[in-house]
NULOFI-508246 format. One record per residue: residue number from 1; chain; x negated, z, y negated of N, C-alpha, C in turn; residue in three letters. Coordinates in nm, 2 decimals. Layout:
NUM, A, X, Z, Y, X, Z, Y, X, Z, Y, ALA
...
//
This chain:
1, A, -1.77, -4.50, 7.21, -1.76, -4.37, 7.24, -1.73, -4.22, 7.20, UNK
2, A, -1.66, -4.09, 7.29, -1.56, -4.04, 7.21, -1.70, -3.93, 7.15, UNK
3, A, -1.81, -3.93, 7.19, -1.90, -3.77, 7.11, -2.01, -3.82, 7.02, UNK
4, A, -2.00, -3.78, 6.89, -2.12, -3.76, 6.84, -2.23, -3.73, 6.90, UNK
5, A, -2.38, -3.87, 6.90, -2.51, -3.83, 6.95, -2.59, -3.86, 6.89, UNK
6, A, -2.69, -3.83, 6.87, -2.82, -3.87, 6.79, -2.86, -3.99, 6.83, UNK
7, A, -2.88, -4.05, 6.74, -2.90, -4.28, 6.76, -3.07, -4.22, 6.82, UNK
8, A, -3.13, -4.10, 6.77, -3.28, -4.13, 6.89, -3.26, -4.08, 7.05, UNK
9, A, -3.23, -3.97, 7.01, -3.21, -3.87, 7.19, -3.10, -3.99, 7.23, UNK
10, A, -2.99, -4.06, 7.23, -2.90, -4.13, 7.30, -2.98, -4.25, 7.33, UNK
11, A, -3.14, -4.32, 7.27, -3.21, -4.44, 7.29, -3.35, -4.35, 7.40, UNK
12, A, -3.32, -4.20, 7.39, -3.45, -4.21, 7.51, -3.47, -4.26, 7.66, UNK
13, A, -3.61, -4.31, 7.68, -3.63, -4.35, 7.80, -3.57, -4.57, 7.78, UNK
14, A, -3.47, -4.58, 7.72, -3.41, -4.72, 7.69, -3.49, -4.79, 7.63, UNK
15, A, -3.49, -4.72, 7.54, -3.56, -4.77, 7.37, -3.69, -4.67, 7.33, UNK
16, A, -3.69, -4.50, 7.33, -3.73, -4.44, 7.28, -3.82, -4.37, 7.39, UNK
17, A, -3.94, -4.38, 7.33, -4.01, -4.23, 7.43, -4.06, -4.07, 7.34, UNK
18, A, -4.05, -3.96, 7.43, -4.06, -3.87, 7.37, -4.18, -3.82, 7.26, UNK
19, A, -4.12, -3.72, 7.21, -4.23, -3.71, 7.05, -4.34, -3.64, 7.06, UNK
20, A, -4.32, -3.54, 7.22, -4.40, -3.44, 7.26, -4.44, -3.48, 7.45, UNK
21, A, -4.54, -3.53, 7.44, -4.57, -3.56, 7.57, -4.68, -3.50, 7.63, UNK
22, A, -4.65, -3.44, 7.70, -4.67, -3.32, 7.85, -4.69, -3.26, 7.97, UNK
23, A, -4.72, -3.22, 8.06, -4.62, -3.14, 8.19, -4.67, -3.01, 8.15, UNK
24, A, -4.61, -2.89, 8.18, -4.61, -2.78, 8.25, -4.53, -2.71, 8.31, UNK
25, A, -4.62, -2.65, 8.39, -4.54, -2.54, 8.46, -4.49, -2.38, 8.40, UNK
26, A, -4.63, -2.29, 8.48, -4.60, -2.15, 8.41, -4.64, -2.17, 8.28, UNK
27, A, -4.72, -2.25, 8.21, -4.77, -2.24, 8.11, -4.65, -2.28, 8.00, UNK
28, A, -4.51, -2.33, 8.05, -4.40, -2.41, 7.93, -4.36, -2.36, 7.79, UNK
29, A, -4.36, -2.22, 7.83, -4.28, -2.10, 7.73, -4.42, -2.14, 7.64, UNK
30, A, -4.53, -2.14, 7.66, -4.62, -2.10, 7.55, -4.66, -2.24, 7.46, UNK
31, A, -4.65, -2.35, 7.54, -4.68, -2.52, 7.50, -4.58, -2.51, 7.39, UNK
32, A, -4.49, -2.53, 7.47, -4.37, -2.50, 7.36, -4.34, -2.43, 7.22, UNK
33, A, -4.41, -2.31, 7.22, -4.41, -2.26, 7.10, -4.50, -2.32, 7.04, UNK
34, A, -4.59, -2.35, 7.05, -4.71, -2.41, 6.99, -4.71, -2.55, 6.95, UNK
35, A, -4.61, -2.63, 7.00, -4.53, -2.71, 6.96, -4.44, -2.73, 6.84, UNK
36, A, -4.38, -2.61, 6.86, -4.22, -2.56, 6.76, -4.34, -2.52, 6.61, UNK
37, A, -4.43, -2.47, 6.65, -4.52, -2.40, 6.53, -4.61, -2.51, 6.45, UNK
38, A, -4.62, -2.64, 6.54, -4.71, -2.70, 6.44, -4.61, -2.81, 6.43, UNK
39, A, -4.49, -2.83, 6.44, -4.40, -2.90, 6.34, -4.33, -2.85, 6.27, UNK
40, A, -4.36, -2.73, 6.24, -4.29, -2.62, 6.18, -4.41, -2.64, 6.02, UNK
41, A, -4.45, -2.62, 6.04, -4.65, -2.59, 5.96, -4.64, -2.76, 5.91, UNK
42, A, -4.66, -2.84, 6.00, -4.66, -2.97, 5.90, -4.52, -2.99, 5.83, UNK
43, A, -4.43, -2.95, 5.89, -4.35, -3.03, 5.77, -4.33, -2.97, 5.67, UNK
44, A, -4.39, -2.85, 5.67, -4.36, -2.75, 5.57, -4.49, -2.82, 5.44, UNK
45, A, -4.64, -2.81, 5.54, -4.71, -2.85, 5.41, -4.71, -3.00, 5.38, UNK
46, A, -4.67, -3.09, 5.46, -4.66, -3.22, 5.43, -4.53, -3.29, 5.38, UNK
47, A, -4.49, -3.21, 5.31, -4.31, -3.24, 5.23, -4.37, -3.31, 5.09, UNK
48, A, -4.30, -3.42, 5.08, -4.31, -3.52, 4.95, -4.48, -3.63, 4.97, UNK
49, A, -4.51, -3.61, 5.10, -4.68, -3.73, 5.19, -4.60, -3.82, 5.26, UNK
50, A, -4.44, -3.84, 5.24, -4.41, -3.93, 5.31, -4.41, -3.99, 5.47, UNK
51, A, -4.37, -3.89, 5.58, -4.44, -3.83, 5.67, -4.32, -3.90, 5.77, UNK
52, A, -4.36, -3.99, 5.85, -4.26, -4.02, 5.91, -4.21, -3.95, 6.06, UNK
53, A, -4.31, -3.90, 6.15, -4.27, -3.83, 6.29, -4.41, -3.77, 6.26, UNK
54, A, -4.39, -3.66, 6.40, -4.55, -3.58, 6.43, -4.52, -3.61, 6.61, UNK
55, A, -4.63, -3.67, 6.66, -4.56, -3.64, 6.77, -4.71, -3.56, 6.85, UNK
56, A, -4.67, -3.53, 6.95, -4.80, -3.42, 7.03, -4.81, -3.51, 7.17, UNK
57, A, -4.95, -3.47, 7.22, -5.00, -3.56, 7.34, -5.03, -3.39, 7.40, UNK
58, A, -5.05, -3.39, 7.54, -5.13, -3.30, 7.57, -5.19, -3.33, 7.76, UNK
59, A, -5.25, -3.29, 7.80, -5.35, -3.30, 7.94, -5.40, -3.17, 7.97, UNK
60, A, -5.47, -3.16, 8.07, -5.55, -3.04, 8.10, -5.66, -2.95, 7.99, UNK
61, A, -5.72, -3.03, 7.93, -5.80, -2.97, 7.83, -5.79, -3.02, 7.71, UNK
62, A, -5.69, -3.09, 7.61, -5.71, -3.18, 7.54, -5.58, -3.22, 7.47, UNK
63, A, -5.57, -3.15, 7.32, -5.41, -3.17, 7.30, -5.47, -3.26, 7.18, UNK
64, A, -5.36, -3.40, 7.15, -5.37, -3.51, 7.03, -5.27, -3.45, 6.94, UNK
65, A, -5.28, -3.41, 6.85, -5.15, -3.44, 6.70, -5.15, -3.56, 6.59, UNK
66, A, -5.05, -3.65, 6.67, -5.05, -3.75, 6.56, -4.95, -3.78, 6.41, UNK
67, A, -4.98, -3.78, 6.31, -4.94, -3.78, 6.20, -4.90, -3.93, 6.17, UNK
68, A, -4.76, -3.97, 6.18, -4.71, -4.09, 6.13, -4.69, -4.09, 5.97, UNK
69, A, -4.76, -4.13, 5.87, -4.73, -4.16, 5.77, -4.72, -4.30, 5.67, UNK
70, A, -4.65, -4.32, 5.55, -4.70, -4.42, 5.47, -4.84, -4.44, 5.41, UNK
71, A, -4.87, -4.31, 5.36, -4.99, -4.27, 5.28, -5.10, -4.20, 5.31, UNK
72, A, -5.15, -4.27, 5.43, -5.26, -4.21, 5.50, -5.34, -4.15, 5.34, UNK
73, A, -5.38, -4.20, 5.28, -5.54, -4.20, 5.20, -5.50, -4.02, 5.14, UNK
74, A, -5.34, -4.06, 5.12, -5.30, -3.89, 5.05, -5.33, -3.77, 5.13, UNK
75, A, -5.30, -3.77, 5.25, -5.30, -3.65, 5.33, -5.51, -3.66, 5.36, UNK
76, A, -5.57, -3.78, 5.43, -5.69, -3.79, 5.45, -5.80, -3.69, 5.37, UNK
77, A, -5.76, -3.74, 5.24, -5.87, -3.73, 5.09, -5.92, -3.75, 5.16, UNK
78, A, -6.06, -3.73, 5.01, -6.18, -3.82, 4.96, -6.24, -3.72, 5.08, UNK
79, A, -6.33, -3.88, 5.13, -6.43, -3.82, 5.28, -6.39, -3.74, 5.37, UNK
80, A, -6.23, -3.75, 5.43, -6.19, -3.64, 5.50, -6.15, -3.56, 5.46, UNK
81, A, -6.12, -3.45, 5.38, -6.14, -3.34, 5.31, -6.04, -3.28, 5.33, UNK
82, A, -5.94, -3.37, 5.34, -5.81, -3.30, 5.38, -5.73, -3.29, 5.48, UNK
83, A, -5.78, -3.38, 5.57, -5.76, -3.41, 5.75, -5.79, -3.29, 5.77, UNK
84, A, -5.95, -3.30, 5.77, -6.01, -3.12, 5.83, -6.02, -2.99, 5.77, UNK
85, A, -5.94, -3.02, 5.64, -5.85, -2.89, 5.58, -5.74, -2.85, 5.69, UNK
86, A, -5.65, -2.94, 5.66, -5.52, -2.92, 5.77, -5.56, -2.93, 5.89, UNK
87, A, -5.64, -2.95, 5.95, -5.64, -2.94, 6.11, -5.70, -2.75, 6.10, UNK
88, A, -5.85, -2.72, 6.02, -5.83, -2.56, 6.03, -5.73, -2.51, 5.99, UNK
89, A, -5.64, -2.49, 5.84, -5.54, -2.41, 5.86, -5.43, -2.47, 6.00, UNK
90, A, -5.46, -2.54, 6.05, -5.33, -2.53, 6.19, -5.39, -2.44, 6.29, UNK
91, A, -5.55, -2.41, 6.27, -5.57, -2.36, 6.38, -5.59, -2.23, 6.36, UNK
92, A, -5.62, -2.19, 6.25, -5.64, -2.05, 6.18, -5.45, -2.02, 6.24, UNK
93, A, -5.38, -2.06, 6.22, -5.22, -2.04, 6.20, -5.18, -2.00, 6.37, UNK
94, A, -5.24, -2.12, 6.46, -5.24, -2.08, 6.58, -5.29, -1.97, 6.63, UNK
95, A, -5.42, -1.95, 6.63, -5.50, -1.78, 6.64, -5.40, -1.66, 6.57, UNK
96, A, -5.34, -1.71, 6.45, -5.31, -1.57, 6.40, -5.17, -1.53, 6.55, UNK
97, A, -5.10, -1.66, 6.54, -5.02, -1.64, 6.65, -5.03, -1.62, 6.80, UNK
98, A, -5.16, -1.59, 6.83, -5.20, -1.58, 6.97, -5.12, -1.70, 7.07, UNK
99, A, -5.13, -1.82, 7.01, -5.14, -1.93, 7.08, -5.28, -2.00, 7.12, UNK
100, A, -5.26, -1.98, 7.28, -5.37, -2.04, 7.32, -5.42, -2.19, 7.26, UNK
101, A, -5.59, -2.24, 7.17, -5.58, -2.36, 7.21, -5.66, -2.40, 7.28, UNK
102, A, -5.64, -2.51, 7.24, -5.76, -2.55, 7.40, -5.88, -2.64, 7.32, UNK
103, A, -5.95, -2.72, 7.42, -6.10, -2.70, 7.41, -6.11, -2.84, 7.29, UNK
104, A, -6.05, -2.96, 7.33, -6.03, -3.04, 7.26, -5.90, -3.10, 7.19, UNK
105, A, -5.91, -3.09, 7.05, -5.84, -3.05, 6.97, -5.81, -3.14, 6.91, UNK
106, A, -5.75, -3.26, 6.85, -5.80, -3.37, 6.76, -5.68, -3.37, 6.71, UNK
107, A, -5.68, -3.45, 6.57, -5.59, -3.44, 6.48, -5.58, -3.56, 6.42, UNK
108, A, -5.46, -3.64, 6.38, -5.49, -3.82, 6.38, -5.39, -3.80, 6.30, UNK
109, A, -5.45, -3.95, 6.17, -5.35, -3.93, 6.08, -5.32, -4.12, 6.13, UNK
110, A, -5.22, -4.15, 6.16, -5.16, -4.32, 6.19, -5.09, -4.32, 6.07, UNK
111, A, -5.09, -4.47, 6.00, -5.05, -4.55, 5.91, -4.94, -4.63, 5.92, UNK
112, A, -4.83, -4.63, 5.89, -4.66, -4.68, 5.90, -4.71, -4.77, 5.84, UNK
113, A, -4.70, -4.94, 5.91, -4.74, -5.05, 5.85, -4.57, -5.09, 5.76, UNK
114, A, -4.46, -5.11, 5.82, -4.37, -5.13, 5.78, -4.27, -4.99, 5.69, UNK
115, A, -4.27, -4.87, 5.61, -4.25, -4.81, 5.51, -4.12, -4.79, 5.53, UNK
116, A, -4.05, -4.92, 5.44, -3.92, -4.93, 5.46, -3.86, -4.94, 5.53, UNK
117, A, -3.89, -4.98, 5.66, -3.79, -4.98, 5.73, -3.79, -4.88, 5.83, UNK
118, A, -3.85, -4.77, 5.78, -3.88, -4.63, 5.87, -3.76, -4.53, 5.77, UNK
119, A, -3.65, -4.50, 5.85, -3.54, -4.43, 5.82, -3.57, -4.30, 5.73, UNK
120, A, -3.69, -4.21, 5.82, -3.75, -4.09, 5.78, -3.84, -4.12, 5.62, UNK
121, A, -3.91, -4.21, 5.64, -3.99, -4.22, 5.50, -3.87, -4.30, 5.42, UNK
122, A, -3.76, -4.33, 5.42, -3.65, -4.36, 5.31, -3.56, -4.26, 5.23, UNK
123, A, -3.57, -4.14, 5.38, -3.52, -4.05, 5.34, -3.57, -3.92, 5.27, UNK
124, A, -3.72, -3.97, 5.25, -3.81, -3.83, 5.20, -3.83, -3.93, 5.03, UNK
125, A, -3.80, -4.10, 5.03, -3.80, -4.15, 4.92, -3.67, -4.10, 4.82, UNK
126, A, -3.59, -4.09, 4.89, -3.41, -4.05, 4.82, -3.43, -3.88, 4.78, UNK
127, A, -3.49, -3.81, 4.89, -3.48, -3.64, 4.85, -3.57, -3.67, 4.69, UNK
128, A, -3.70, -3.75, 4.67, -3.80, -3.72, 4.60, -3.73, -3.80, 4.46, UNK
129, A, -3.62, -3.88, 4.47, -3.57, -3.98, 4.32, -3.47, -3.84, 4.27, UNK
130, A, -3.38, -3.78, 4.38, -3.26, -3.67, 4.39, -3.32, -3.53, 4.30, UNK
131, A, -3.48, -3.53, 4.37, -3.53, -3.40, 4.28, -3.60, -3.41, 4.11, UNK
132, A, -3.59, -3.56, 4.14, -3.66, -3.58, 3.95, -3.52, -3.63, 3.92, UNK
133, A, -3.38, -3.59, 3.94, -3.28, -3.57, 3.82, -3.26, -3.71, 3.79, UNK
134, A, -3.28, -3.83, 3.92, -3.20, -3.95, 3.88, -3.06, -3.99, 3.93, UNK
135, A, -3.01, -4.03, 3.88, -2.87, -4.07, 3.92, -2.85, -4.09, 4.10, UNK
136, A, -2.74, -4.03, 4.15, -2.79, -4.05, 4.31, -2.71, -4.17, 4.36, UNK
137, A, -2.61, -4.26, 4.24, -2.54, -4.39, 4.33, -2.69, -4.49, 4.28, UNK
138, A, -2.77, -4.46, 4.17, -2.86, -4.57, 4.16, -2.99, -4.56, 4.24, UNK
139, A, -3.03, -4.42, 4.28, -3.08, -4.38, 4.40, -3.08, -4.47, 4.53, UNK
140, A, -2.94, -4.43, 4.57, -2.88, -4.47, 4.69, -2.87, -4.64, 4.67, UNK
141, A, -2.86, -4.73, 4.54, -2.84, -4.82, 4.56, -3.02, -4.91, 4.60, UNK
142, A, -3.06, -4.89, 4.50, -3.22, -4.92, 4.49, -3.27, -4.89, 4.65, UNK
143, A, -3.22, -4.79, 4.67, -3.35, -4.76, 4.82, -3.28, -4.88, 4.90, UNK
144, A, -3.09, -4.89, 4.94, -3.07, -4.96, 5.07, -3.11, -5.08, 5.05, UNK
145, A, -3.10, -5.16, 4.86, -3.15, -5.32, 4.87, -3.30, -5.33, 4.91, UNK
146, A, -3.40, -5.21, 4.90, -3.50, -5.22, 4.93, -3.56, -5.23, 5.07, UNK
147, A, -3.47, -5.13, 5.15, -3.43, -5.13, 5.29, -3.42, -5.25, 5.36, UNK
148, A, -3.30, -5.35, 5.30, -3.23, -5.47, 5.33, -3.29, -5.58, 5.32, UNK
149, A, -3.48, -5.57, 5.22, -3.54, -5.65, 5.18, -3.66, -5.66, 5.30, UNK
150, A, -3.68, -5.55, 5.33, -3.80, -5.52, 5.46, -3.73, -5.61, 5.53, UNK
151, A, -3.87, -5.65, 5.60, -3.93, -5.75, 5.77, -3.83, -5.66, 5.88, UNK
152, A, -3.77, -5.73, 5.93, -3.68, -5.75, 6.04, -3.54, -5.61, 6.00, UNK
153, A, -3.49, -5.57, 5.92, -3.40, -5.48, 5.93, -3.26, -5.61, 5.93, UNK
154, A, -3.15, -5.52, 5.96, -3.03, -5.60, 6.04, -2.93, -5.55, 5.92, UNK
155, A, -2.94, -5.40, 5.89, -2.86, -5.31, 5.86, -2.87, -5.16, 5.81, UNK
156, A, -2.80, -5.13, 5.76, -2.87, -4.97, 5.68, -2.72, -4.93, 5.66, UNK
157, A, -2.74, -4.77, 5.63, -2.62, -4.70, 5.54, -2.74, -4.59, 5.56, UNK
158, A, -2.67, -4.53, 5.39, -2.70, -4.40, 5.35, -2.59, -4.28, 5.32, UNK
159, A, -2.63, -4.20, 5.33, -2.52, -4.09, 5.33, -2.58, -3.95, 5.25, UNK
160, A, -2.51, -3.93, 5.19, -2.53, -3.81, 5.06, -2.41, -3.71, 5.06, UNK
161, A, -2.47, -3.58, 5.11, -2.33, -3.47, 5.09, -2.39, -3.34, 5.05, UNK
162, A, -2.30, -3.31, 4.95, -2.33, -3.16, 4.88, -2.26, -3.18, 4.74, UNK
163, A, -2.32, -3.08, 4.64, -2.27, -3.09, 4.50, -2.36, -3.25, 4.42, UNK
164, A, -2.30, -3.30, 4.46, -2.35, -3.40, 4.38, -2.33, -3.47, 4.21, UNK
165, A, -2.47, -3.46, 4.20, -2.48, -3.47, 4.04, -2.45, -3.30, 3.97, UNK
166, A, -2.44, -3.24, 4.04, -2.46, -3.09, 4.01, -2.30, -3.03, 3.99, UNK
167, A, -2.18, -3.13, 4.03, -2.05, -3.11, 4.06, -2.03, -2.98, 4.12, UNK
168, A, -1.93, -2.90, 4.08, -1.85, -2.78, 4.12, -1.80, -2.78, 4.26, UNK
169, A, -1.75, -2.91, 4.32, -1.69, -2.94, 4.46, -1.79, -3.00, 4.52, UNK
170, A, -1.83, -2.94, 4.59, -1.92, -3.04, 4.69, -1.84, -3.20, 4.76, UNK
171, A, -1.93, -3.30, 4.78, -1.86, -3.42, 4.81, -1.95, -3.46, 4.92, UNK
172, A, -1.90, -3.59, 4.97, -2.00, -3.69, 5.00, -1.98, -3.82, 4.96, UNK
173, A, -2.04, -3.89, 4.94, -2.09, -4.07, 4.91, -2.15, -4.17, 5.03, UNK
174, A, -2.18, -4.25, 5.03, -2.22, -4.31, 5.14, -2.23, -4.50, 5.11, UNK
175, A, -2.30, -4.52, 5.11, -2.32, -4.67, 5.12, -2.40, -4.75, 5.23, UNK
176, A, -2.31, -4.89, 5.24, -2.34, -4.95, 5.39, -2.37, -5.14, 5.34, UNK
177, A, -2.50, -5.16, 5.42, -2.53, -5.30, 5.40, -2.50, -5.33, 5.59, UNK
178, A, -2.48, -5.44, 5.61, -2.49, -5.52, 5.74, -2.40, -5.44, 5.84, UNK
179, A, -2.45, -5.44, 5.96, -2.39, -5.36, 6.08, -2.51, -5.30, 6.09, UNK
180, A, -2.42, -5.18, 6.12, -2.51, -5.06, 6.21, -2.39, -5.03, 6.38, UNK
181, A, -2.47, -5.08, 6.50, -2.44, -5.08, 6.61, -2.48, -4.94, 6.70, UNK
182, A, -2.43, -4.85, 6.69, -2.45, -4.71, 6.75, -2.38, -4.69, 6.86, UNK
183, A, -2.35, -4.77, 6.92, -2.29, -4.75, 7.06, -2.38, -4.85, 7.18, UNK
184, A, -2.41, -4.96, 7.09, -2.49, -5.04, 7.19, -2.64, -4.99, 7.23, UNK
185, A, -2.69, -4.96, 7.32, -2.82, -4.89, 7.40, -2.94, -5.00, 7.33, UNK
186, A, -2.94, -5.11, 7.36, -3.06, -5.18, 7.32, -3.05, -5.23, 7.19, UNK
187, A, -2.96, -5.19, 7.10, -2.99, -5.19, 6.94, -3.10, -5.09, 6.87, UNK
188, A, -3.17, -5.12, 6.81, -3.30, -5.02, 6.80, -3.24, -4.99, 6.65, UNK
189, A, -3.22, -4.84, 6.63, -3.11, -4.80, 6.52, -3.22, -4.66, 6.51, UNK
190, A, -3.32, -4.64, 6.38, -3.37, -4.54, 6.32, -3.28, -4.50, 6.29, UNK
191, A, -3.33, -4.31, 6.27, -3.23, -4.24, 6.22, -3.30, -4.12, 6.17, UNK
192, A, -3.29, -4.06, 6.04, -3.34, -3.96, 5.97, -3.26, -3.85, 5.88, UNK
193, A, -3.28, -3.75, 5.89, -3.23, -3.62, 5.79, -3.32, -3.56, 5.74, UNK
194, A, -3.29, -3.54, 5.59, -3.36, -3.47, 5.53, -3.30, -3.41, 5.43, UNK
195, A, -3.36, -3.30, 5.36, -3.25, -3.21, 5.26, -3.36, -3.23, 5.11, UNK
196, A, -3.26, -3.25, 4.98, -3.32, -3.27, 4.82, -3.30, -3.17, 4.82, UNK
197, A, -3.39, -3.07, 4.79, -3.38, -2.92, 4.77, -3.34, -2.91, 4.53, UNK
198, A, -3.22, -2.90, 4.55, -3.20, -2.88, 4.39, -3.19, -2.75, 4.33, UNK
199, A, -3.17, -2.72, 4.18, -3.11, -2.59, 4.14, -3.01, -2.51, 4.18, UNK
200, A, -2.90, -2.63, 4.21, -2.79, -2.60, 4.20, -2.76, -2.58, 4.38, UNK
201, A, -2.84, -2.62, 4.44, -2.82, -2.59, 4.63, -2.85, -2.70, 4.69, UNK
202, A, -2.89, -2.73, 4.77, -2.95, -2.83, 4.89, -2.81, -2.98, 4.89, UNK
203, A, -2.89, -3.10, 4.86, -2.84, -3.22, 4.93, -2.87, -3.27, 5.04, UNK
204, A, -2.74, -3.29, 5.14, -2.81, -3.35, 5.26, -2.84, -3.52, 5.27, UNK
205, A, -2.90, -3.55, 5.32, -2.98, -3.68, 5.32, -2.97, -3.73, 5.45, UNK
206, A, -2.90, -3.84, 5.51, -2.86, -3.90, 5.63, -2.86, -4.03, 5.61, UNK
207, A, -2.98, -4.12, 5.70, -3.05, -4.29, 5.63, -3.02, -4.31, 5.84, UNK
208, A, -2.91, -4.43, 5.78, -3.00, -4.50, 5.94, -3.01, -4.65, 5.91, UNK
209, A, -3.13, -4.69, 6.02, -3.16, -4.86, 5.99, -3.15, -4.92, 6.10, UNK
210, A, -3.09, -5.00, 6.13, -3.06, -5.12, 6.22, -3.16, -5.23, 6.23, UNK
211, A, -3.29, -5.25, 6.31, -3.35, -5.31, 6.34, -3.32, -5.45, 6.44, UNK
212, A, -3.25, -5.45, 6.43, -3.21, -5.55, 6.59, -3.18, -5.50, 6.70, UNK
213, A, -3.19, -5.59, 6.80, -3.16, -5.57, 6.94, -3.29, -5.59, 7.01, UNK
214, A, -3.32, -5.52, 7.08, -3.46, -5.49, 7.20, -3.43, -5.53, 7.33, UNK
215, A, -3.43, -5.66, 7.38, -3.43, -5.69, 7.51, -3.58, -5.70, 7.60, UNK
216, A, -3.57, -5.65, 7.73, -3.66, -5.63, 7.82, -3.71, -5.76, 7.86, UNK
217, A, -3.88, -5.74, 7.82, -3.95, -5.90, 7.82, -3.96, -5.85, 7.95, UNK
218, A, -3.97, -5.79, 8.03, -4.02, -5.79, 8.21, -3.90, -5.90, 8.23, UNK
219, A, -3.76, -5.86, 8.20, -3.64, -5.91, 8.30, -3.67, -6.04, 8.28, UNK
220, A, -3.68, -6.08, 8.15, -3.67, -6.20, 8.06, -3.79, -6.30, 8.16, UNK
221, A, -3.94, -6.25, 8.23, -3.99, -6.30, 8.24, -3.96, -6.37, 8.43, UNK
222, A, -3.86, -6.23, 8.48, -3.86, -6.27, 8.66, -3.77, -6.37, 8.62, UNK
223, A, -3.66, -6.38, 8.52, -3.61, -6.50, 8.54, -3.61, -6.61, 8.60, UNK
//
């Protein structure tokens, strides 16, 4: 393919589902604003909590926000205090921004069972390592070896760009193991971007993880 496309968006409907699942006619603008506010708030508040993704489901009366993380205990807190505080903070923000809040507002924390095969969580751990001033090559090597050891992973690629090791001139470095078939629709490629905030500027992180090919089971059975 001649165009550079996002590995997630490229596989919508084929392998992936939308991260916001709802339909609206006249309220579309308000609901979209609400989605953006929720995602921005959670991205800022839960940085460093190893969050994979945030999914939002809506129907006529209820809204359900699901946060997928590899460390649910850190977010939930003792006897659920953390989750309830996060929900109340989110509700306060939506009220402040004059966004309509549904009658039934649910906030769920879901555990990611295989975090080493999740690109977003791997990118978070790389960012954490870089912010602790660990050597970037060691962080890249350790991360990719951990990913390749995970169940079901067939290939991985990690890219870092910016003032690596505090150098005056920005450059990029990458490491790759196995195969990453980005053009194949049935290839289950997980992709994530992250930033490591350093004193001398941000370092961009990109992670691709190939988890094998997915075939349609219904077609197999019908044949």
